[in-house]
C-alpha positions in Angstrom: 0.0 0.0 0.0 1.3 3.4 -1.0 1.7 5.9 1.8 0.9 9.5 0.9 3.0 11.9 2.8 1.4 14.8 4.6 2.5 18.0 3.0 4.5 20.5 5.1 3.0 23.9 5.7 2.8 25.8 2.4 3.6 22.8 0.2 0.0 22.0 -0.8 -0.5 25.5 -2.1 2.8 25.2 -4.1 1.5 22.0 -5.7 -1.6 23.7 -6.9 -1.4 27.5 -6.7 -4.3 29.4 -8.2 -2.3 30.9 -11.1 -1.0 27.6 -12.2 -4.4 25.9 -12.0 -6.0 28.7 -13.9 -3.3 28.7 -16.6 -3.5 24.9 -17.2 -7.3 24.9 -17.3 -7.4 27.9 -19.7 -4.4 27.3 -21.9 -4.2 23.5 -22.3 -6.5 22.3 -25.0 -5.2 18.7 -25.5 -5.1 16.5 -22.5 -3.5 13.1 -22.5 -5.3 11.1 -19.7 -3.0 8.5 -18.4 -5.0 5.4 -17.2 -8.1 6.3 -19.3 -9.5 2.9 -20.3 -12.9 1.6 -21.2 -14.3 1.2 -17.7 -17.1 3.8 -17.4 -17.0 3.8 -13.6 -13.3 4.8 -13.2 -12.6 8.4 -12.1 -10.4 8.9 -15.2 -13.4 8.4 -17.4 -15.5 10.9 -15.5 -12.8 13.5 -15.6 -12.1 13.0 -19.3 -15.8 13.3 -20.0 -16.0 16.6 -18.0 -12.9 18.0 -19.9 -14.5 17.0 -23.2 -17.7 18.7 -22.3 -15.7 21.9 -21.5 -14.1 21.9 -25.0 -10.9 20.1 -24.3 -9.6 17.3 -26.5 -8.9 14.2 -24.5 -6.4 11.5 -25.5 -6.8 8.1 -23.8 -3.4 6.6 -22.8 -3.7 3.1 -21.5 -1.9 -0.2 -22.2 -5.1 -1.5 -23.9 -5.2 1.5 -26.3 -9.0 1.4 -26.6 -11.2 4.1 -28.1 -12.8 6.1 -25.2 -15.4 8.8 -25.5 -14.9 8.8 -29.3 -11.2 9.4 -29.1 -8.7 6.7 -30.2 -6.4 5.4 -27.5 -2.7 5.0 -27.4 -0.7 2.4 -25.4 2.0 4.9 -24.4 2.4 8.7 -24.3 5.2 8.4 -26.9 2.8 6.9 -29.4 0.5 10.0 -29.5 1.2 11.4 -33.0 0.3 15.1 -32.2 1.1 17.7 -29.6 -0.2 17.2 -26.1 -0.6 20.2 -23.8 -1.3 18.6 -20.5 -0.6 15.1 -19.2 -3.2 14.2 -16.6 -2.0 11.2 -14.5 -4.4 8.7 -12.9 -1.8 6.3 -11.5 -0.4 5.5 -8.2 2.2 7.9 -6.8 4.9 5.2 -7.1 4.4 5.1 -10.9 3.4 8.7 -11.6 6.9 10.2 -11.8 7.7 8.3 -15.0 4.7 10.0 -16.7 5.9 13.4 -15.6 9.3 12.6 -17.2 7.6 11.4 -20.4 5.6 14.6 -20.5 8.9 16.5 -20.6 10.2 14.2 -23.3 7.2 14.8 -25.6 7.2 18.5 -25.1 4.0 18.8 -23.1 3.3 22.2 -21.5 1.9 20.9 -18.2 1.4 17.9 -15.9 -1.6 17.3 -13.6 -1.4 14.6 -10.9 -4.8 13.7 -9.6 -6.1 13.6 -6.1 -3.9 11.5 -3.9 -1.1 11.3 -6.4 1.9 13.0 -4.8 5.5 12.7 -5.9 7.6 15.6 -4.6 10.7 14.6 -6.7 8.6 14.4 -9.9 7.1 17.8 -9.1 10.6 19.3 -8.7 11.9 17.7 -11.9 8.9 18.8 -13.9 8.9 22.5 -12.7 12.7 22.6 -13.1 12.2 21.3 -16.6 10.0 24.3 -17.4 6.5 22.7 -17.3 3.6 23.9 -15.2 2.5 21.3 -12.7 -0.4 20.7 -10.3 -0.4 17.8 -7.9 -3.0 16.3 -5.6 -5.9 18.1 -7.3 -8.8 17.3 -9.7 -9.7 19.6 -12.6 -13.4 18.8 -12.1 -13.2 20.2 -8.6 -11.0 23.2 -9.5 -13.0 24.2 -12.6 -15.7 26.2 -10.9 -13.2 28.5 -9.3 -10.4 28.6 -11.9 -11.7 27.3 -15.2 -12.4 29.6 -18.2 -15.8 31.1 -18.4 -18.3 29.2 -20.7 
């Protein structure tokens, strides 16, 4: 079982400051959703559907590479044949860092680690690499306060 560390004072805000959340939700149009498969009851599916309903293009990235919500899936992030703005990670914290590294390799502009996904070293690498990053947040929850107006 993964243990999620309790953030020190001020860290939680750093992992999801208002300006960064607002920028990602406004400026990132194409979202690769890591872990988005064909199970309609998984949180990744619900978040992807929400993003799609708010004008974002979603890209399912899952080993089974199935079509989800009308979008063709890819087995790996490296196989996506077009630019990705944000890599949204629905994986355990112990595996999430590799996707942050892959996001940098493909030239993504941002990385979003979902609720409960905390990897301080990956956050530091990603920000140092010039990408925006949010960690331990959900775009569905953040949208009412920081998403672009309809």
